[in-house]
C-alpha positions in Angstrom: 29.4 33.9 88.4 29.4 31.1 85.4 32.8 29.9 83.9 32.7 31.4 80.9 32.0 35.1 82.6 35.1 34.4 84.4 37.1 32.9 81.3 36.2 36.1 79.9 37.6 38.6 82.8 40.8 36.8 82.7 41.6 37.4 79.3 40.8 41.0 79.7 42.7 41.4 82.8 45.5 40.4 83.7 46.2 38.6 80.2 45.8 41.6 78.3 47.2 43.8 80.2 50.1 41.4 80.7 51.0 41.4 76.9 50.4 45.5 76.7 53.5 45.7 79.8 55.6 42.8 77.7 55.1 45.1 74.2 56.2 48.1 75.7 58.9 46.6 77.4 60.2 44.9 74.4 59.8 48.4 72.4 61.9 50.5 74.6 64.3 47.5 75.0 64.8 47.6 70.9 64.9 51.4 70.8 68.0 51.8 73.5 69.3 48.9 71.7 69.2 50.8 68.7 70.3 54.0 70.5 73.3 53.0 71.7 74.5 50.2 69.4 78.2 50.0 69.2 78.7 52.4 72.3 78.2 52.6 75.7 74.9 54.2 77.4 75.5 57.6 78.7 73.0 56.0 81.1 72.2 53.3 83.3 68.2 52.0 85.2 69.2 50.3 87.8 73.1 49.4 87.0 71.3 47.9 83.8 72.3 48.6 80.1 68.7 50.5 79.3 67.9 48.1 76.6 68.2 45.1 79.1 66.4 47.3 82.4 63.6 47.3 80.0 62.9 43.7 79.8 63.5 43.0 83.4 61.2 45.7 84.5 58.6 45.5 82.2 58.7 41.1 81.2 59.7 39.8 84.7 58.8 42.6 87.4 55.8 43.7 85.4 54.5 40.1 85.2 54.7 39.4 88.7 53.0 43.3 89.5 50.2 42.2 86.9 49.5 39.0 87.8 49.2 39.6 91.4 47.4 42.6 90.9 44.9 40.3 89.2 45.0 37.9 92.0 43.7 40.8 94.6 41.3 42.8 92.1 39.5 39.1 90.6 40.1 36.8 93.8 36.6 35.9 94.0 37.1 34.7 90.6 39.9 32.3 91.5 38.3 30.8 94.2 34.8 31.9 95.7 33.9 32.1 99.5 31.9 29.1 98.3 34.5 27.3 96.8 36.8 28.2 99.5 34.0 26.3 102.4 33.4 23.2 100.2 36.7 22.5 100.2 37.2 23.3 104.1 34.5 21.1 104.7 35.7 18.6 102.7 38.7 18.6 104.4 37.3 18.6 107.8 37.9 15.1 108.8 41.3 14.3 107.3 42.6 17.6 110.3 40.3 16.3 113.1 42.5 12.5 112.5 45.6 14.7 112.4 45.7 14.2 108.9 45.2 10.3 108.5 42.7 9.1 106.7 
């Protein structure tokens, strides 16, 4: 697979899905901020104000999960078996000498 194909796959996933997750999180945060403006909310999400909870869940946790799933799904695009074998071949002499150059 060439670099161009890799770039396109990474554009579609995880970047576009991450952007969608952020957009949904911030839309929900704005909705709940407006809904409970000037008063305490009727409920909390994980003990947080709903507007802040959506920010944490979507921006932080959603981003980490999206990138983790993207790494697992596209792991061969991150580092192919051929590239990994080449790396191991290059570091083998240093490994055999105990890290000495």
